C-alpha positions as CSV (number, residue, x, y, z in Angstrom):
1,M,55.6,137.1,-16.1
2,N,53.2,139.9,-15.5
3,H,54.5,143.4,-16.2
4,T,52.4,146.2,-14.9
5,N,51.4,149.2,-17.0
6,S,52.4,147.6,-20.3
7,S,49.4,147.1,-22.6
8,H,50.0,146.5,-26.3
9,D,48.8,144.7,-29.4
10,T,51.5,144.2,-32.0
11,T,49.2,144.4,-35.0
12,A,50.7,146.9,-37.4
13,T,50.4,147.9,-41.1
14,R,53.0,145.9,-43.0
15,S,54.8,147.1,-46.0
16,P,53.3,145.7,-49.3
17,E,56.5,143.6,-49.5
18,M,58.7,142.5,-46.6
19,N,61.9,144.5,-46.5
20,A,60.5,147.0,-48.9
21,T,61.2,150.7,-48.4
22,A,58.2,153.0,-48.3
23,T,57.4,154.8,-51.5
24,R,59.6,157.9,-51.9
25,S,58.4,161.2,-53.3
26,P,60.4,164.4,-54.1
27,G,61.3,166.4,-51.0
28,M,61.2,163.6,-48.5
29,L,64.1,163.2,-46.1
30,P,66.6,161.8,-46.0
31,A,67.7,162.7,-49.5
32,F,70.6,161.0,-51.3
33,K,73.2,162.4,-53.6
34,S,72.2,160.0,-56.4
35,D,70.1,156.9,-57.1
36,A,73.3,154.8,-57.2
37,L,74.5,156.0,-53.8
38,R,71.0,155.4,-52.4
39,D,71.1,151.9,-53.7
40,R,74.5,151.3,-52.2
41,Y,73.2,152.6,-48.9
42,M,70.1,150.3,-48.9
43,A,72.3,147.3,-49.8
44,A,74.5,148.1,-46.8
45,Y,71.4,148.4,-44.6
46,D,70.0,145.1,-45.9
47,A,73.3,143.4,-45.3
48,M,72.8,144.2,-41.6
49,L,69.5,142.5,-41.7
50,R,70.9,139.3,-43.3
51,D,73.0,138.9,-40.1
52,W,70.1,139.8,-37.7
53,P,70.6,137.2,-34.9
54,V,67.0,136.4,-34.3
55,A,63.7,136.1,-36.3
56,F,62.4,139.6,-37.2
57,E,59.7,141.5,-39.0
58,E,60.2,144.7,-41.0
59,F,57.3,147.1,-41.6
60,D,56.4,150.7,-42.2
61,L,54.0,152.5,-39.9
62,T,51.9,155.4,-40.9
63,T,52.5,158.6,-39.0
64,R,51.7,162.3,-39.5
65,L,55.2,163.0,-40.6
66,G,55.6,160.1,-43.0
67,P,56.2,156.3,-43.1
68,T,58.3,155.1,-40.1
69,H,60.4,151.9,-40.5
70,V,60.5,149.4,-37.6
71,I,62.4,146.1,-37.1
72,A,60.5,144.0,-34.6
73,S,61.9,140.9,-32.8
74,G,60.8,138.7,-29.9
75,P,57.5,137.1,-28.9
76,P,54.5,139.1,-30.1
77,D,52.9,138.7,-26.6
78,A,55.9,139.8,-24.7
79,P,56.1,143.3,-23.1
80,P,57.0,146.0,-25.6
81,L,60.4,147.7,-25.6
82,L,61.1,150.6,-27.9
83,L,64.7,151.0,-29.1
84,L,65.8,154.5,-30.4
85,T,69.0,154.9,-32.2
86,S,71.9,157.3,-32.1
87,F,72.0,160.0,-34.7
88,A,72.2,158.4,-38.2
89,G,72.8,155.0,-36.6
90,T,69.5,153.5,-37.8
91,A,67.5,150.7,-36.1
92,T,70.3,148.4,-37.1
93,V,72.6,149.8,-34.4
94,W,70.8,147.4,-32.0
95,R,71.9,144.2,-33.9
96,L,74.3,143.1,-31.2
97,N,71.7,143.7,-28.4
98,V,68.5,142.4,-29.9
99,A,69.1,138.6,-29.2
100,G,69.4,139.2,-25.5
101,L,66.7,141.8,-25.2
102,S,64.1,140.0,-27.3
103,R,64.2,136.9,-25.1
104,R,62.1,138.8,-22.6
105,Y,60.6,141.7,-24.7
106,R,59.0,142.4,-28.0
107,T,61.6,144.8,-29.3
108,Y,60.8,147.6,-31.8
109,A,64.0,149.1,-33.2
110,V,63.0,152.3,-35.0
111,D,64.6,154.3,-37.8
112,V,64.2,157.9,-36.5
113,I,62.3,159.9,-39.0
114,G,64.1,162.4,-41.1
115,Q,67.5,160.7,-40.5
116,P,69.4,158.1,-42.5
117,G,67.4,154.9,-42.6
118,K,64.2,153.6,-44.2
119,S,61.8,156.1,-42.5
120,L,60.8,159.0,-44.7
121,A,59.8,162.5,-43.4
122,R,57.6,164.7,-45.6
123,R,59.0,167.8,-44.0
124,R,61.7,168.9,-41.6
125,L,61.1,168.5,-37.9
126,R,60.9,171.8,-36.1
127,N,61.3,171.0,-32.4
128,R,61.1,168.3,-29.7
129,H,57.3,168.5,-29.7
130,D,57.3,167.3,-33.3
131,Y,59.4,164.3,-32.3
132,A,57.0,163.5,-29.3
133,E,54.0,163.7,-31.6
134,W,55.6,161.5,-34.2
135,L,56.7,158.9,-31.6
136,G,53.1,158.9,-30.2
137,D,51.9,158.1,-33.7
138,V,54.4,155.2,-33.8
139,L,53.0,153.8,-30.5
140,D,49.5,154.2,-31.7
141,A,50.2,152.4,-35.0
142,L,51.7,149.5,-32.9
143,N,48.6,149.6,-30.5
144,I,51.0,150.2,-27.6
145,K,49.4,152.1,-24.7
146,R,52.6,152.2,-22.6
147,T,56.1,151.1,-23.1
148,S,59.6,151.3,-21.8
149,I,62.2,153.0,-24.0
150,V,65.9,152.6,-24.5
151,G,67.6,155.4,-26.3
152,C,71.2,155.9,-27.4
153,S,72.8,159.4,-27.9
154,F,70.1,161.4,-29.8
155,G,67.7,158.5,-29.2
156,G,68.4,159.0,-25.4
157,F,67.3,162.6,-25.7
158,L,64.1,161.5,-27.6
159,A,63.4,158.8,-24.9
160,L,63.5,161.3,-22.0
161,N,61.7,163.9,-24.0
162,Q,58.9,161.4,-24.5
163,A,58.7,160.7,-20.8
164,S,58.5,164.4,-20.2
165,L,55.9,165.3,-22.8
166,T,53.7,162.2,-22.8
167,P,54.2,160.6,-19.3
168,E,51.1,158.5,-19.7
169,R,52.9,156.5,-22.5
170,V,56.2,155.7,-20.8
171,D,57.0,153.1,-18.1
172,R,60.7,153.3,-17.8
173,V,63.6,154.9,-19.6
174,V,67.2,153.8,-20.3
175,L,69.6,156.5,-21.5
176,I,72.8,155.5,-23.1
177,S,75.2,158.5,-23.5
178,P,72.4,161.0,-24.3
179,V,73.2,164.2,-26.1
180,G,71.6,167.4,-24.8
181,T,69.1,166.4,-22.1
182,F,71.1,167.3,-19.0
183,A,73.7,169.7,-20.5
184,S,74.5,171.2,-23.9
185,Q,77.2,169.7,-26.2
186,F,76.5,172.4,-28.8
187,W,80.1,173.4,-29.5
188,K,81.4,169.9,-29.6
189,L,78.7,168.7,-31.9
190,T,79.1,171.8,-34.1
191,W,82.9,171.2,-34.3
192,S,82.4,167.7,-35.6
193,A,79.5,168.3,-37.9
194,R,80.1,171.8,-39.3
195,I,83.8,172.5,-38.8
196,K,85.9,169.3,-38.5
197,R,84.3,167.4,-41.5
198,P,84.9,170.3,-44.0
199,V,88.5,170.6,-42.7
200,V,89.0,166.9,-43.2
201,R,87.7,167.2,-46.8
202,L,89.9,170.2,-47.5
203,L,93.0,168.4,-46.2
204,R,92.1,165.4,-48.4
205,R,91.9,167.7,-51.5
206,M,95.2,169.3,-50.6
207,T,97.0,166.0,-50.1
208,G,95.4,164.3,-53.0
209,R,93.9,161.5,-50.9
210,T,90.8,160.0,-52.5
211,R,89.6,157.7,-49.8
212,A,86.0,158.4,-48.8
213,P,85.5,160.1,-45.4
214,S,85.2,157.7,-42.5
215,M,84.1,157.8,-38.9
216,A,87.8,157.8,-37.9
217,D,88.1,161.2,-39.6
218,L,85.6,162.5,-37.0
219,G,87.4,161.0,-34.0
220,I,85.1,158.0,-33.6
221,R,86.8,154.6,-33.0
222,P,86.1,151.9,-35.5
223,P,82.9,150.0,-34.4
224,R,83.0,146.5,-33.1
225,D,80.3,145.6,-35.6
226,A,82.1,145.8,-39.0
227,T,78.9,145.4,-41.0
228,W,77.4,148.4,-39.2
229,G,80.6,150.2,-39.8
230,A,80.1,149.6,-43.6
231,L,76.6,151.0,-43.3
232,M,77.9,154.1,-41.6
233,A,80.6,154.6,-44.3
234,A,77.9,154.3,-46.9
235,T,75.8,156.9,-45.0
236,M,78.6,159.4,-44.9
237,G,79.1,159.1,-48.7
238,A,75.5,158.9,-49.8
239,V,73.2,161.2,-47.7
240,S,72.9,164.8,-48.9
241,K,70.0,166.1,-46.7
242,L,68.3,165.1,-43.5
243,S,66.3,166.5,-40.7
244,I,67.7,167.0,-37.2
245,I,67.2,169.5,-34.3
246,S,69.7,170.5,-31.7
247,P,68.9,168.2,-28.7
248,A,67.4,170.3,-26.0
249,V,68.6,170.6,-22.4
250,L,65.5,169.9,-20.3
251,S,64.8,172.4,-17.5
252,G,65.2,171.4,-13.9
253,R,61.5,171.7,-13.5
254,E,60.9,169.3,-16.4
255,L,63.5,166.8,-15.2
256,R,62.1,166.8,-11.6
257,A,58.6,166.2,-12.9
258,I,59.5,163.1,-14.8
259,R,57.9,160.1,-13.1
260,A,59.3,157.2,-15.2
261,P,62.2,155.5,-13.4
262,T,65.3,156.3,-15.4
263,L,68.7,154.6,-15.8
264,L,71.7,156.5,-17.3
265,L,74.6,154.5,-18.8
266,I,77.8,156.2,-20.0
267,G,80.8,154.5,-21.5
268,D,84.1,155.2,-19.8
269,G,85.6,156.2,-23.2
270,E,82.9,158.8,-23.8
271,K,84.4,161.9,-25.6
272,L,81.5,164.3,-25.7
273,Y,81.7,164.9,-22.0
274,G,83.4,163.5,-18.9
275,P,81.5,160.3,-17.9
276,A,81.7,160.8,-14.1
277,A,81.0,164.6,-14.3
278,M,77.9,164.0,-16.5
279,L,76.6,161.3,-14.2
280,A,77.0,163.6,-11.2
281,L,75.3,166.4,-13.0
282,A,72.4,164.2,-14.0
283,R,71.9,163.1,-10.4
284,R,71.8,166.7,-9.2
285,R,69.4,167.8,-11.9
286,M,67.1,164.7,-11.8
287,P,67.0,163.4,-8.3
288,G,66.3,159.6,-8.2
289,I,68.0,158.8,-11.5
290,E,70.1,155.7,-11.4
291,G,73.4,155.6,-13.3
292,A,76.5,153.7,-14.0
293,I,79.7,154.0,-16.1
294,V,80.3,151.1,-18.5
295,A,83.9,149.9,-18.7
296,G,85.5,149.4,-22.1
297,A,82.8,151.3,-23.9
298,D,82.6,154.5,-26.0
299,H,79.7,156.7,-27.1
300,I,77.6,153.7,-28.3
301,A,78.1,151.6,-25.2
302,A,75.4,149.1,-26.2
303,M,77.5,148.2,-29.3
304,A,80.8,148.2,-27.5
305,Q,79.7,146.1,-24.6
306,P,76.4,144.5,-25.6
307,D,76.3,141.7,-22.9
308,D,77.1,144.1,-20.1
309,V,74.6,146.7,-21.3
310,N,71.9,144.2,-21.9
311,E,72.3,142.8,-18.4
312,R,72.0,146.3,-16.9
313,I,68.9,147.1,-19.0
314,I,67.0,144.0,-18.2
315,A,67.8,144.2,-14.4
316,F,66.6,147.8,-14.4
317,L,63.4,147.1,-16.4
318,E,62.5,144.1,-14.3
319,R,63.1,145.5,-10.9
320,G,59.9,145.5,-8.9
321,V,58.1,143.5,-11.6
322,V,55.7,140.8,-10.3
323,V,56.5,137.4,-11.6
324,G,53.7,134.9,-11.7
């Protein structure tokens, strides 16, 4: 199978010890409330890896912002495919997808720097250009000249941002319920992150409830993947500081200039915006974009319907590819 415009060498700088987290120094992000909670979080992360469905490698890459953690699966000589996670979801969010995707691709699931996971940022990220430079460093460290990118939620924003700012590095893009990008969700995201969570905590104190906050408290359905759900529960209780920017809305000029073929997938249970309305808006703002609504899926459609989403991703990535 010959894939055009995909050149890579998977040689990368491994961690001194497989599954080891990069050395932490004061001030690096994410920060944890205590060493005990950090250990609990890392144990939940490693529990995900014990159930990883295919052979994998873990390693840390050197970037200008700090060590970046990657989980790689699939044949080393297969075409590369970068997987970018939802906010705080970590590379492990792709556990239910990686078996199907790695049959055809060398998948690289990335812990987004500054967010919960095993990547460590030396400073806060300031803007979307910081993310593009960081992701360029990730590709350089993997010796990947060009790649296709699949991104979920905040990772979807990062994927199209990369196609906009470094078009020479990106073949194709798959967006799964991206935040920002086509329209702002500022007020909904602010409600969940800055208003609803403190209200939930206040109500718990008033009623004497002691159970730790959960994703259900923020209006998110329990995940199909219970082990990932345990990791997210540990995240909510353990992480004290991280780095995140408000996902930008790309201008019409930027969207029209993007040359990478792009697929937009939105779960029919999406709560941040109306799925059909967002799909129609994306088509108006970025002519040529392909799109579909995934039945039986919420915000993280790849986890809710992994087989359906994998099939759509592979069909899109391989359309027009020369097989020899």
